[in-house]
mmCIF file of the N, C-alpha and C atoms, coordinates in Angstrom:
data_MODEL
# 
_entry.id   MODEL 
# 
loop_
_atom_site.group_PDB 
_atom_site.id 
_atom_site.type_symbol 
_atom_site.label_atom_id 
_atom_site.label_alt_id 
_atom_site.label_comp_id 
_atom_site.label_asym_id 
_atom_site.label_entity_id 
_atom_site.label_seq_id 
_atom_site.pdbx_PDB_ins_code 
_atom_site.Cartn_x 
_atom_site.Cartn_y 
_atom_site.Cartn_z 
_atom_site.occupancy 
_atom_site.B_iso_or_equiv 
_atom_site.pdbx_formal_charge 
_atom_site.auth_seq_id 
_atom_site.auth_comp_id 
_atom_site.auth_asym_id 
_atom_site.auth_atom_id 
_atom_site.pdbx_PDB_model_num 
ATOM 1   N N  . MET A 1 1  ? -7.775  14.463 11.776  1.00 0.00 ? 1  MET A N  1 
ATOM 2   C CA . MET A 1 1  ? -6.794  13.833 12.643  1.00 0.00 ? 1  MET A CA 1 
ATOM 3   C C  . MET A 1 1  ? -5.726  13.200 11.772  1.00 0.00 ? 1  MET A C  1 
ATOM 4   N N  . GLY A 1 2  ? -4.481  13.478 12.048  1.00 0.00 ? 2  GLY A N  1 
ATOM 5   C CA . GLY A 1 2  ? -3.379  12.954 11.257  1.00 0.00 ? 2  GLY A CA 1 
ATOM 6   C C  . GLY A 1 2  ? -2.681  11.803 11.951  1.00 0.00 ? 2  GLY A C  1 
ATOM 7   N N  . LEU A 1 3  ? -1.791  11.194 11.229  1.00 0.00 ? 3  LEU A N  1 
ATOM 8   C CA . LEU A 1 3  ? -0.992  10.092 11.751  1.00 0.00 ? 3  LEU A CA 1 
ATOM 9   C C  . LEU A 1 3  ? 0.253   10.675 12.407  1.00 0.00 ? 3  LEU A C  1 
ATOM 10  N N  . VAL A 1 4  ? 0.490   10.308 13.644  1.00 0.00 ? 4  VAL A N  1 
ATOM 11  C CA . VAL A 1 4  ? 1.670   10.764 14.366  1.00 0.00 ? 4  VAL A CA 1 
ATOM 12  C C  . VAL A 1 4  ? 2.478   9.537  14.757  1.00 0.00 ? 4  VAL A C  1 
ATOM 13  N N  . VAL A 1 5  ? 3.743   9.526  14.345  1.00 0.00 ? 5  VAL A N  1 
ATOM 14  C CA . VAL A 1 5  ? 4.620   8.402  14.670  1.00 0.00 ? 5  VAL A CA 1 
ATOM 15  C C  . VAL A 1 5  ? 5.843   8.967  15.371  1.00 0.00 ? 5  VAL A C  1 
ATOM 16  N N  . GLY A 1 6  ? 6.126   8.422  16.518  1.00 0.00 ? 6  GLY A N  1 
ATOM 17  C CA . GLY A 1 6  ? 7.297   8.859  17.263  1.00 0.00 ? 6  GLY A CA 1 
ATOM 18  C C  . GLY A 1 6  ? 8.505   8.021  16.904  1.00 0.00 ? 6  GLY A C  1 
ATOM 19  N N  . SER A 1 7  ? 9.396   7.892  17.808  1.00 0.00 ? 7  SER A N  1 
ATOM 20  C CA . SER A 1 7  ? 10.605  7.112  17.606  1.00 0.00 ? 7  SER A CA 1 
ATOM 21  C C  . SER A 1 7  ? 10.265  5.635  17.770  1.00 0.00 ? 7  SER A C  1 
ATOM 22  N N  . VAL A 1 8  ? 10.133  4.940  16.654  1.00 0.00 ? 8  VAL A N  1 
ATOM 23  C CA . VAL A 1 8  ? 9.764   3.525  16.672  1.00 0.00 ? 8  VAL A CA 1 
ATOM 24  C C  . VAL A 1 8  ? 10.665  2.751  15.729  1.00 0.00 ? 8  VAL A C  1 
ATOM 25  N N  . TYR A 1 9  ? 10.690  1.448  15.924  1.00 0.00 ? 9  TYR A N  1 
ATOM 26  C CA . TYR A 1 9  ? 11.421  0.545  15.042  1.00 0.00 ? 9  TYR A CA 1 
ATOM 27  C C  . TYR A 1 9  ? 10.401  -0.201 14.215  1.00 0.00 ? 9  TYR A C  1 
ATOM 28  N N  . ARG A 1 10 ? 10.352  0.073  12.922  1.00 0.00 ? 10 ARG A N  1 
ATOM 29  C CA . ARG A 1 10 ? 9.363   -0.543 12.052  1.00 0.00 ? 10 ARG A CA 1 
ATOM 30  C C  . ARG A 1 10 ? 9.922   -1.841 11.476  1.00 0.00 ? 10 ARG A C  1 
ATOM 31  N N  . ASP A 1 11 ? 9.203   -2.927 11.680  1.00 0.00 ? 11 ASP A N  1 
ATOM 32  C CA . ASP A 1 11 ? 9.606   -4.215 11.131  1.00 0.00 ? 11 ASP A CA 1 
ATOM 33  C C  . ASP A 1 11 ? 8.364   -5.084 10.994  1.00 0.00 ? 11 ASP A C  1 
ATOM 34  N N  . GLY A 1 12 ? 8.085   -5.535 9.789   1.00 0.00 ? 12 GLY A N  1 
ATOM 35  C CA . GLY A 1 12 ? 6.930   -6.384 9.557   1.00 0.00 ? 12 GLY A CA 1 
ATOM 36  C C  . GLY A 1 12 ? 5.848   -5.687 8.747   1.00 0.00 ? 12 GLY A C  1 
ATOM 37  N N  . ALA A 1 13 ? 4.712   -6.345 8.630   1.00 0.00 ? 13 ALA A N  1 
ATOM 38  C CA . ALA A 1 13 ? 3.603   -5.851 7.810   1.00 0.00 ? 13 ALA A CA 1 
ATOM 39  C C  . ALA A 1 13 ? 2.863   -4.724 8.504   1.00 0.00 ? 13 ALA A C  1 
ATOM 40  N N  . ALA A 1 14 ? 2.306   -3.825 7.687   1.00 0.00 ? 14 ALA A N  1 
ATOM 41  C CA . ALA A 1 14 ? 1.515   -2.716 8.214   1.00 0.00 ? 14 ALA A CA 1 
ATOM 42  C C  . ALA A 1 14 ? 0.345   -2.453 7.277   1.00 0.00 ? 14 ALA A C  1 
ATOM 43  N N  . THR A 1 15 ? -0.790  -2.118 7.860   1.00 0.00 ? 15 THR A N  1 
ATOM 44  C CA . THR A 1 15 ? -1.976  -1.744 7.092   1.00 0.00 ? 15 THR A CA 1 
ATOM 45  C C  . THR A 1 15 ? -2.486  -0.421 7.630   1.00 0.00 ? 15 THR A C  1 
ATOM 46  N N  . LEU A 1 16 ? -2.702  0.523  6.729   1.00 0.00 ? 16 LEU A N  1 
ATOM 47  C CA . LEU A 1 16 ? -3.297  1.794  7.108   1.00 0.00 ? 16 LEU A CA 1 
ATOM 48  C C  . LEU A 1 16 ? -4.752  1.741  6.658   1.00 0.00 ? 16 LEU A C  1 
ATOM 49  N N  . SER A 1 17 ? -5.659  1.828  7.637   1.00 0.00 ? 17 SER A N  1 
ATOM 50  C CA . SER A 1 17 ? -7.078  1.732  7.319   1.00 0.00 ? 17 SER A CA 1 
ATOM 51  C C  . SER A 1 17 ? -7.869  2.705  8.171   1.00 0.00 ? 17 SER A C  1 
ATOM 52  N N  . LYS A 1 18 ? -9.079  2.934  7.756   1.00 0.00 ? 18 LYS A N  1 
ATOM 53  C CA . LYS A 1 18 ? -9.984  3.817  8.490   1.00 0.00 ? 18 LYS A CA 1 
ATOM 54  C C  . LYS A 1 18 ? -10.573 3.019  9.649   1.00 0.00 ? 18 LYS A C  1 
ATOM 55  N N  . PRO A 1 19 ? -10.370 3.447  10.888  1.00 0.00 ? 19 PRO A N  1 
ATOM 56  C CA . PRO A 1 19 ? -10.755 2.634  12.039  1.00 0.00 ? 19 PRO A CA 1 
ATOM 57  C C  . PRO A 1 19 ? -12.251 2.352  12.159  1.00 0.00 ? 19 PRO A C  1 
ATOM 58  N N  . ASP A 1 20 ? -13.087 3.291  11.772  1.00 0.00 ? 20 ASP A N  1 
ATOM 59  C CA . ASP A 1 20 ? -14.525 3.079  11.959  1.00 0.00 ? 20 ASP A CA 1 
ATOM 60  C C  . ASP A 1 20 ? -15.142 2.145  10.921  1.00 0.00 ? 20 ASP A C  1 
ATOM 61  N N  . SER A 1 21 ? -14.534 2.047  9.733   1.00 0.00 ? 21 SER A N  1 
ATOM 62  C CA . SER A 1 21 ? -15.123 1.222  8.679   1.00 0.00 ? 21 SER A CA 1 
ATOM 63  C C  . SER A 1 21 ? -14.224 0.077  8.226   1.00 0.00 ? 21 SER A C  1 
ATOM 64  N N  . GLY A 1 22 ? -12.940 0.164  8.537   1.00 0.00 ? 22 GLY A N  1 
ATOM 65  C CA . GLY A 1 22 ? -12.008 -0.867 8.090   1.00 0.00 ? 22 GLY A CA 1 
ATOM 66  C C  . GLY A 1 22 ? -11.560 -0.710 6.645   1.00 0.00 ? 22 GLY A C  1 
ATOM 67  N N  . VAL A 1 23 ? -11.999 0.357  5.974   1.00 0.00 ? 23 VAL A N  1 
ATOM 68  C CA . VAL A 1 23 ? -11.578 0.603  4.595   1.00 0.00 ? 23 VAL A CA 1 
ATOM 69  C C  . VAL A 1 23 ? -10.071 0.793  4.570   1.00 0.00 ? 23 VAL A C  1 
ATOM 70  N N  . LYS A 1 24 ? -9.390  0.008  3.727   1.00 0.00 ? 24 LYS A N  1 
ATOM 71  C CA . LYS A 1 24 ? -7.931  0.065  3.654   1.00 0.00 ? 24 LYS A CA 1 
ATOM 72  C C  . LYS A 1 24 ? -7.461  1.130  2.673   1.00 0.00 ? 24 LYS A C  1 
ATOM 73  N N  . TYR A 1 25 ? -6.327  1.757  3.008   1.00 0.00 ? 25 TYR A N  1 
ATOM 74  C CA . TYR A 1 25 ? -5.673  2.708  2.121   1.00 0.00 ? 25 TYR A CA 1 
ATOM 75  C C  . TYR A 1 25 ? -4.331  2.186  1.634   1.00 0.00 ? 25 TYR A C  1 
ATOM 76  N N  . PHE A 1 26 ? -3.565  1.553  2.515   1.00 0.00 ? 26 PHE A N  1 
ATOM 77  C CA . PHE A 1 26 ? -2.259  1.019  2.156   1.00 0.00 ? 26 PHE A CA 1 
ATOM 78  C C  . PHE A 1 26 ? -2.037  -0.312 2.865   1.00 0.00 ? 26 PHE A C  1 
ATOM 79  N N  . GLU A 1 27 ? -1.298  -1.193 2.217   1.00 0.00 ? 27 GLU A N  1 
ATOM 80  C CA . GLU A 1 27 ? -0.709  -2.366 2.859   1.00 0.00 ? 27 GLU A CA 1 
ATOM 81  C C  . GLU A 1 27 ? 0.745   -2.371 2.419   1.00 0.00 ? 27 GLU A C  1 
ATOM 82  N N  . LEU A 1 28 ? 1.630   -2.492 3.365   1.00 0.00 ? 28 LEU A N  1 
ATOM 83  C CA . LEU A 1 28 ? 3.053   -2.487 3.053   1.00 0.00 ? 28 LEU A CA 1 
ATOM 84  C C  . LEU A 1 28 ? 3.817   -3.213 4.140   1.00 0.00 ? 28 LEU A C  1 
ATOM 85  N N  . ALA A 1 29 ? 5.121   -3.361 3.938   1.00 0.00 ? 29 ALA A N  1 
ATOM 86  C CA . ALA A 1 29 ? 5.937   -4.077 4.916   1.00 0.00 ? 29 ALA A CA 1 
ATOM 87  C C  . ALA A 1 29 ? 7.279   -3.378 5.085   1.00 0.00 ? 29 ALA A C  1 
ATOM 88  N N  . PHE A 1 30 ? 7.814   -3.505 6.295   1.00 0.00 ? 30 PHE A N  1 
ATOM 89  C CA . PHE A 1 30 ? 9.117   -2.936 6.617   1.00 0.00 ? 30 PHE A CA 1 
ATOM 90  C C  . PHE A 1 30 ? 10.073  -4.047 7.025   1.00 0.00 ? 30 PHE A C  1 
ATOM 91  N N  . ASN A 1 31 ? 11.334  -3.853 6.686   1.00 0.00 ? 31 ASN A N  1 
ATOM 92  C CA . ASN A 1 31 ? 12.397  -4.749 7.099   1.00 0.00 ? 31 ASN A CA 1 
ATOM 93  C C  . ASN A 1 31 ? 13.494  -3.892 7.702   1.00 0.00 ? 31 ASN A C  1 
ATOM 94  N N  . SER A 1 32 ? 13.667  -3.959 8.997   1.00 0.00 ? 32 SER A N  1 
ATOM 95  C CA . SER A 1 32 ? 14.662  -3.132 9.697   1.00 0.00 ? 32 SER A CA 1 
ATOM 96  C C  . SER A 1 32 ? 14.504  -1.657 9.352   1.00 0.00 ? 32 SER A C  1 
ATOM 97  N N  . CYS A 1 33 ? 13.285  -1.164 9.441   1.00 0.00 ? 33 CYS A N  1 
ATOM 98  C CA . CYS A 1 33 ? 12.919  0.236  9.207   1.00 0.00 ? 33 CYS A CA 1 
ATOM 99  C C  . CYS A 1 33 ? 12.873  0.643  7.732   1.00 0.00 ? 33 CYS A C  1 
ATOM 100 N N  . ASP A 1 34 ? 13.240  -0.238 6.811   1.00 0.00 ? 34 ASP A N  1 
ATOM 101 C CA . ASP A 1 34 ? 13.195  0.093  5.390   1.00 0.00 ? 34 ASP A CA 1 
ATOM 102 C C  . ASP A 1 34 ? 11.936  -0.486 4.769   1.00 0.00 ? 34 ASP A C  1 
ATOM 103 N N  . LEU A 1 35 ? 11.311  0.285  3.886   1.00 0.00 ? 35 LEU A N  1 
ATOM 104 C CA . LEU A 1 35 ? 10.177  -0.217 3.137   1.00 0.00 ? 35 LEU A CA 1 
ATOM 105 C C  . LEU A 1 35 ? 10.671  -1.354 2.256   1.00 0.00 ? 35 LEU A C  1 
ATOM 106 N N  . GLU A 1 36 ? 10.063  -2.518 2.398   1.00 0.00 ? 36 GLU A N  1 
ATOM 107 C CA . GLU A 1 36 ? 10.569  -3.717 1.709   1.00 0.00 ? 36 GLU A CA 1 
ATOM 108 C C  . GLU A 1 36 ? 9.407   -4.663 1.457   1.00 0.00 ? 36 GLU A C  1 
ATOM 109 N N  . GLY A 1 37 ? 9.305   -5.187 0.250   1.00 0.00 ? 37 GLY A N  1 
ATOM 110 C CA . GLY A 1 37 ? 8.260   -6.153 -0.067  1.00 0.00 ? 37 GLY A CA 1 
ATOM 111 C C  . GLY A 1 37 ? 7.124   -5.530 -0.845  1.00 0.00 ? 37 GLY A C  1 
ATOM 112 N N  . GLU A 1 38 ? 5.985   -6.201 -0.829  1.00 0.00 ? 38 GLU A N  1 
ATOM 113 C CA . GLU A 1 38 ? 4.840   -5.762 -1.613  1.00 0.00 ? 38 GLU A CA 1 
ATOM 114 C C  . GLU A 1 38 ? 4.174   -4.535 -0.998  1.00 0.00 ? 38 GLU A C  1 
ATOM 115 N N  . VAL A 1 39 ? 3.826   -3.588 -1.867  1.00 0.00 ? 39 VAL A N  1 
ATOM 116 C CA . VAL A 1 39 ? 3.087   -2.394 -1.468  1.00 0.00 ? 39 VAL A CA 1 
ATOM 117 C C  . VAL A 1 39 ? 1.793   -2.381 -2.276  1.00 0.00 ? 39 VAL A C  1 
ATOM 118 N N  . ILE A 1 40 ? 0.677   -2.231 -1.581  1.00 0.00 ? 40 ILE A N  1 
ATOM 119 C CA . ILE A 1 40 ? -0.620  -2.149 -2.237  1.00 0.00 ? 40 ILE A CA 1 
ATOM 120 C C  . ILE A 1 40 ? -1.272  -0.846 -1.804  1.00 0.00 ? 40 ILE A C  1 
ATOM 121 N N  . ILE A 1 41 ? -1.704  -0.060 -2.778  1.00 0.00 ? 41 ILE A N  1 
ATOM 122 C CA . ILE A 1 41 ? -2.389  1.204  -2.507  1.00 0.00 ? 41 ILE A CA 1 
ATOM 123 C C  . ILE A 1 41 ? -3.824  1.053  -2.992  1.00 0.00 ? 41 ILE A C  1 
ATOM 124 N N  . TYR A 1 42 ? -4.767  1.350  -2.103  1.00 0.00 ? 42 TYR A N  1 
ATOM 125 C CA . TYR A 1 42 ? -6.190  1.225  -2.413  1.00 0.00 ? 42 TYR A CA 1 
ATOM 126 C C  . TYR A 1 42 ? -6.780  2.594  -2.703  1.00 0.00 ? 42 TYR A C  1 
ATOM 127 N N  . SER A 1 43 ? -7.865  2.616  -3.439  1.00 0.00 ? 43 SER A N  1 
ATOM 128 C CA . SER A 1 43 ? -8.561  3.860  -3.741  1.00 0.00 ? 43 SER A CA 1 
ATOM 129 C C  . SER A 1 43 ? -9.191  4.427  -2.480  1.00 0.00 ? 43 SER A C  1 
ATOM 130 N N  . ASN A 1 44 ? -9.099  5.735  -2.298  1.00 0.00 ? 44 ASN A N  1 
ATOM 131 C CA . ASN A 1 44 ? -9.776  6.349  -1.163  1.00 0.00 ? 44 ASN A CA 1 
ATOM 132 C C  . ASN A 1 44 ? -11.233 6.657  -1.492  1.00 0.00 ? 44 ASN A C  1 
ATOM 133 N N  . ASN A 1 45 ? -11.679 6.318  -2.707  1.00 0.00 ? 45 ASN A N  1 
ATOM 134 C CA . ASN A 1 45 ? -13.076 6.507  -3.094  1.00 0.00 ? 45 ASN A CA 1 
ATOM 135 C C  . ASN A 1 45 ? -13.893 5.234  -2.967  1.00 0.00 ? 45 ASN A C  1 
ATOM 136 N N  . GLY A 1 46 ? -13.226 4.109  -2.815  1.00 0.00 ? 46 GLY A N  1 
ATOM 137 C CA . GLY A 1 46 ? -13.928 2.841  -2.880  1.00 0.00 ? 46 GLY A CA 1 
ATOM 138 C C  . GLY A 1 46 ? -14.107 2.171  -1.539  1.00 0.00 ? 46 GLY A C  1 
ATOM 139 N N  . SER A 1 47 ? -14.243 0.866  -1.594  1.00 0.00 ? 47 SER A N  1 
ATOM 140 C CA . SER A 1 47 ? -14.516 0.065  -0.412  1.00 0.00 ? 47 SER A CA 1 
ATOM 141 C C  . SER A 1 47 ? -13.254 -0.378 0.307   1.00 0.00 ? 47 SER A C  1 
ATOM 142 N N  . GLY A 1 48 ? -12.096 -0.072 -0.261  1.00 0.00 ? 48 GLY A N  1 
ATOM 143 C CA . GLY A 1 48 ? -10.845 -0.553 0.325   1.00 0.00 ? 48 GLY A CA 1 
ATOM 144 C C  . GLY A 1 48 ? -10.587 -1.997 0.001   1.00 0.00 ? 48 GLY A C  1 
ATOM 145 N N  . LYS A 1 49 ? -11.258 -2.515 -1.014  1.00 0.00 ? 49 LYS A N  1 
ATOM 146 C CA . LYS A 1 49 ? -11.075 -3.911 -1.402  1.00 0.00 ? 49 LYS A CA 1 
ATOM 147 C C  . LYS A 1 49 ? -10.347 -4.050 -2.725  1.00 0.00 ? 49 LYS A C  1 
ATOM 148 N N  . LEU A 1 50 ? -10.414 -3.035 -3.592  1.00 0.00 ? 50 LEU A N  1 
ATOM 149 C CA . LEU A 1 50 ? -9.770  -3.110 -4.892  1.00 0.00 ? 50 LEU A CA 1 
ATOM 150 C C  . LEU A 1 50 ? -8.517  -2.245 -4.901  1.00 0.00 ? 50 LEU A C  1 
ATOM 151 N N  . PRO A 1 51 ? -7.372  -2.832 -5.203  1.00 0.00 ? 51 PRO A N  1 
ATOM 152 C CA . PRO A 1 51 ? -6.152  -2.028 -5.266  1.00 0.00 ? 51 PRO A CA 1 
ATOM 153 C C  . PRO A 1 51 ? -6.150  -1.151 -6.504  1.00 0.00 ? 51 PRO A C  1 
ATOM 154 N N  . VAL A 1 52 ? -5.518  0.018  -6.406  1.00 0.00 ? 52 VAL A N  1 
ATOM 155 C CA . VAL A 1 52 ? -5.338  0.864  -7.576  1.00 0.00 ? 52 VAL A CA 1 
ATOM 156 C C  . VAL A 1 52 ? -3.890  0.848  -8.050  1.00 0.00 ? 52 VAL A C  1 
ATOM 157 N N  . ARG A 1 53 ? -2.968  0.482  -7.149  1.00 0.00 ? 53 ARG A N  1 
ATOM 158 C CA . ARG A 1 53 ? -1.563  0.343  -7.530  1.00 0.00 ? 53 ARG A CA 1 
ATOM 159 C C  . ARG A 1 53 ? -0.924  -0.746 -6.688  1.00 0.00 ? 53 ARG A C  1 
ATOM 160 N N  . THR A 1 54 ? -0.060  -1.539 -7.324  1.00 0.00 ? 54 THR A N  1 
ATOM 161 C CA . THR A 1 54 ? 0.723   -2.525 -6.590  1.00 0.00 ? 54 THR A CA 1 
ATOM 162 C C  . THR A 1 54 ? 2.153   -2.524 -7.129  1.00 0.00 ? 54 THR A C  1 
ATOM 163 N N  . ALA A 1 55 ? 3.088   -2.820 -6.269  1.00 0.00 ? 55 ALA A N  1 
ATOM 164 C CA . ALA A 1 55 ? 4.493   -2.927 -6.655  1.00 0.00 ? 55 ALA A CA 1 
ATOM 165 C C  . ALA A 1 55 ? 5.243   -3.655 -5.544  1.00 0.00 ? 55 ALA A C  1 
ATOM 166 N N  . THR A 1 56 ? 6.446   -4.072 -5.848  1.00 0.00 ? 56 THR A N  1 
ATOM 167 C CA . THR A 1 56 ? 7.330   -4.659 -4.849  1.00 0.00 ? 56 THR A CA 1 
ATOM 168 C C  . THR A 1 56 ? 8.544   -3.751 -4.702  1.00 0.00 ? 56 THR A C  1 
ATOM 169 N N  . ILE A 1 57 ? 8.898   -3.449 -3.457  1.00 0.00 ? 57 ILE A N  1 
ATOM 170 C CA . ILE A 1 57 ? 10.035  -2.584 -3.159  1.00 0.00 ? 57 ILE A CA 1 
ATOM 171 C C  . ILE A 1 57 ? 11.190  -3.437 -2.642  1.00 0.00 ? 57 ILE A C  1 
ATOM 172 N N  . SER A 1 58 ? 12.373  -3.186 -3.179  1.00 0.00 ? 58 SER A N  1 
ATOM 173 C CA . SER A 1 58 ? 13.584  -3.857 -2.711  1.00 0.00 ? 58 SER A CA 1 
ATOM 174 C C  . SER A 1 58 ? 14.747  -2.872 -2.796  1.00 0.00 ? 58 SER A C  1 
ATOM 175 N N  . ASN A 1 59 ? 15.532  -2.787 -1.749  1.00 0.00 ? 59 ASN A N  1 
ATOM 176 C CA . ASN A 1 59 ? 16.665  -1.861 -1.690  1.00 0.00 ? 59 ASN A CA 1 
ATOM 177 C C  . ASN A 1 59 ? 16.254  -0.419 -1.987  1.00 0.00 ? 59 ASN A C  1 
ATOM 178 N N  . GLY A 1 60 ? 15.064  -0.038 -1.519  1.00 0.00 ? 60 GLY A N  1 
ATOM 179 C CA . GLY A 1 60 ? 14.608  1.331  -1.660  1.00 0.00 ? 60 GLY A CA 1 
ATOM 180 C C  . GLY A 1 60 ? 14.069  1.695  -3.031  1.00 0.00 ? 60 GLY A C  1 
ATOM 181 N N  . LYS A 1 61 ? 13.909  0.711  -3.931  1.00 0.00 ? 61 LYS A N  1 
ATOM 182 C CA . LYS A 1 61 ? 13.438  0.990  -5.287  1.00 0.00 ? 61 LYS A CA 1 
ATOM 183 C C  . LYS A 1 61 ? 12.353  -0.005 -5.668  1.00 0.00 ? 61 LYS A C  1 
ATOM 184 N N  . ILE A 1 62 ? 11.530  0.387  -6.648  1.00 0.00 ? 62 ILE A N  1 
ATOM 185 C CA . ILE A 1 62 ? 10.539  -0.549 -7.173  1.00 0.00 ? 62 ILE A CA 1 
ATOM 186 C C  . ILE A 1 62 ? 11.279  -1.658 -7.899  1.00 0.00 ? 62 ILE A C  1 
ATOM 187 N N  . ASP A 1 63 ? 11.014  -2.885 -7.499  1.00 0.00 ? 63 ASP A N  1 
ATOM 188 C CA . ASP A 1 63 ? 11.732  -4.048 -8.014  1.00 0.00 ? 63 ASP A CA 1 
ATOM 189 C C  . ASP A 1 63 ? 10.753  -5.017 -8.688  1.00 0.00 ? 63 ASP A C  1 
ATOM 190 N N  . SER A 1 64 ? 9.748   -4.466 -9.352  1.00 0.00 ? 64 SER A N  1 
ATOM 191 C CA . SER A 1 64 ? 8.762   -5.285 -10.045 1.00 0.00 ? 64 SER A CA 1 
ATOM 192 C C  . SER A 1 64 ? 8.032   -4.378 -11.018 1.00 0.00 ? 64 SER A C  1 
ATOM 193 N N  . GLU A 1 65 ? 7.098   -4.963 -11.735 1.00 0.00 ? 65 GLU A N  1 
ATOM 194 C CA . GLU A 1 65 ? 6.220   -4.127 -12.531 1.00 0.00 ? 65 GLU A CA 1 
ATOM 195 C C  . GLU A 1 65 ? 5.358   -3.303 -11.584 1.00 0.00 ? 65 GLU A C  1 
ATOM 196 N N  . LEU A 1 66 ? 5.152   -2.052 -11.921 1.00 0.00 ? 66 LEU A N  1 
ATOM 197 C CA . LEU A 1 66 ? 4.199   -1.215 -11.206 1.00 0.00 ? 66 LEU A CA 1 
ATOM 198 C C  . LEU A 1 66 ? 2.881   -1.407 -11.925 1.00 0.00 ? 66 LEU A C  1 
ATOM 199 N N  . GLU A 1 67 ? 1.903   -1.944 -11.231 1.00 0.00 ? 67 GLU A N  1 
ATOM 200 C CA . GLU A 1 67 ? 0.606   -2.207 -11.840 1.00 0.00 ? 67 GLU A CA 1 
ATOM 201 C C  . GLU A 1 67 ? -0.402  -1.178 -11.352 1.00 0.00 ? 67 GLU A C  1 
ATOM 202 N N  . ILE A 1 68 ? -1.166  -0.617 -12.284 1.00 0.00 ? 68 ILE A N  1 
ATOM 203 C CA . ILE A 1 68 ? -2.189  0.368  -11.953 1.00 0.00 ? 68 ILE A CA 1 
ATOM 204 C C  . ILE A 1 68 ? -3.519  -0.169 -12.458 1.00 0.00 ? 68 ILE A C  1 
ATOM 205 N N  . PHE A 1 69 ? -4.543  -0.126 -11.585 1.00 0.00 ? 69 PHE A N  1 
ATOM 206 C CA . PHE A 1 69 ? -5.837  -0.715 -11.886 1.00 0.00 ? 69 PHE A CA 1 
ATOM 207 C C  . PHE A 1 69 ? -6.935  0.343  -11.900 1.00 0.00 ? 69 PHE A C  1 
ATOM 208 N N  . ARG A 1 70 ? -7.976  0.085  -12.671 1.00 0.00 ? 70 ARG A N  1 
ATOM 209 C CA . ARG A 1 70 ? -9.157  0.929  -12.716 1.00 0.00 ? 70 ARG A CA 1 
ATOM 210 C C  . ARG A 1 70 ? -9.946  0.743  -11.409 1.00 0.00 ? 70 ARG A C  1 
ATOM 211 N N  . VAL A 1 71 ? -10.360 1.817  -10.779 1.00 0.00 ? 71 VAL A N  1 
ATOM 212 C CA . VAL A 1 71 ? -11.017 1.769  -9.471  1.00 0.00 ? 71 VAL A CA 1 
ATOM 213 C C  . VAL A 1 71 ? -12.354 1.031  -9.531  1.00 0.00 ? 71 VAL A C  1 
ATOM 214 N N  . LEU A 1 72 ? -13.128 1.242  -10.556 1.00 0.00 ? 72 LEU A N  1 
ATOM 215 C CA . LEU A 1 72 ? -14.487 0.706  -10.589 1.00 0.00 ? 72 LEU A CA 1 
ATOM 216 C C  . LEU A 1 72 ? -14.572 -0.803 -10.776 1.00 0.00 ? 72 LEU A C  1 
ATOM 217 N N  . ASN A 1 73 ? -13.606 -1.395 -11.516 1.00 0.00 ? 73 ASN A N  1 
ATOM 218 C CA . ASN A 1 73 ? -13.751 -2.821 -11.817 1.00 0.00 ? 73 ASN A CA 1 
ATOM 219 C C  . ASN A 1 73 ? -12.462 -3.614 -11.686 1.00 0.00 ? 73 ASN A C  1 
ATOM 220 N N  . ASP A 1 74 ? -11.404 -3.038 -11.169 1.00 0.00 ? 74 ASP A N  1 
ATOM 221 C CA . ASP A 1 74 ? -10.146 -3.732 -10.938 1.00 0.00 ? 74 ASP A CA 1 
ATOM 222 C C  . ASP A 1 74 ? -9.460  -4.150 -12.238 1.00 0.00 ? 74 ASP A C  1 
ATOM 223 N N  . ALA A 1 75 ? -9.847  -3.576 -13.368 1.00 0.00 ? 75 ALA A N  1 
ATOM 224 C CA . ALA A 1 75 ? -9.215  -3.899 -14.641 1.00 0.00 ? 75 ALA A CA 1 
ATOM 225 C C  . ALA A 1 75 ? -7.854  -3.188 -14.713 1.00 0.00 ? 75 ALA A C  1 
ATOM 226 N N  . PRO A 1 76 ? -6.819  -3.887 -15.200 1.00 0.00 ? 76 PRO A N  1 
ATOM 227 C CA . PRO A 1 76 ? -5.512  -3.235 -15.329 1.00 0.00 ? 76 PRO A CA 1 
ATOM 228 C C  . PRO A 1 76 ? -5.556  -2.055 -16.296 1.00 0.00 ? 76 PRO A C  1 
ATOM 229 N N  . ILE A 1 77 ? -4.925  -0.959 -15.901 1.00 0.00 ? 77 ILE A N  1 
ATOM 230 C CA . ILE A 1 77 ? -4.801  0.197  -16.786 1.00 0.00 ? 77 ILE A CA 1 
ATOM 231 C C  . ILE A 1 77 ? -3.430  0.147  -17.457 1.00 0.00 ? 77 ILE A C  1 
ATOM 232 N N  . THR A 1 78 ? -2.392  -0.096 -16.655 1.00 0.00 ? 78 THR A N  1 
ATOM 233 C CA . THR A 1 78 ? -1.042  -0.103 -17.204 1.00 0.00 ? 78 THR A CA 1 
ATOM 234 C C  . THR A 1 78 ? -0.116  -0.905 -16.312 1.00 0.00 ? 78 THR A C  1 
ATOM 235 N N  . ARG A 1 79 ? 0.952   -1.349 -16.909 1.00 0.00 ? 79 ARG A N  1 
ATOM 236 C CA . ARG A 1 79 ? 2.063   -1.972 -16.176 1.00 0.00 ? 79 ARG A CA 1 
ATOM 237 C C  . ARG A 1 79 ? 3.335   -1.334 -16.677 1.00 0.00 ? 79 ARG A C  1 
ATOM 238 N N  . ALA A 1 80 ? 4.169   -0.913 -15.772 1.00 0.00 ? 80 ALA A N  1 
ATOM 239 C CA . ALA A 1 80 ? 5.410   -0.252 -16.166 1.00 0.00 ? 80 ALA A CA 1 
ATOM 240 C C  . ALA A 1 80 ? 6.588   -0.901 -15.506 1.00 0.00 ? 80 ALA A C  1 
# 
């Protein structure tokens, strides 16, 4: 089953998670339909509690360090 989005106005925080378990895949935010603010991407192999990538988006671009974490222990792998 895929995600279907019709004609909507996106504004505010959003979390994409698996409905039966609550395991998170993404947390992000929209401002007047634009991706804006902190974006957190979780591992699809884990519990949905440890992020594998985080960044802040502003004006359509990454506006912070892009942090990448090890799935098993949340240890930083790199920052760019």
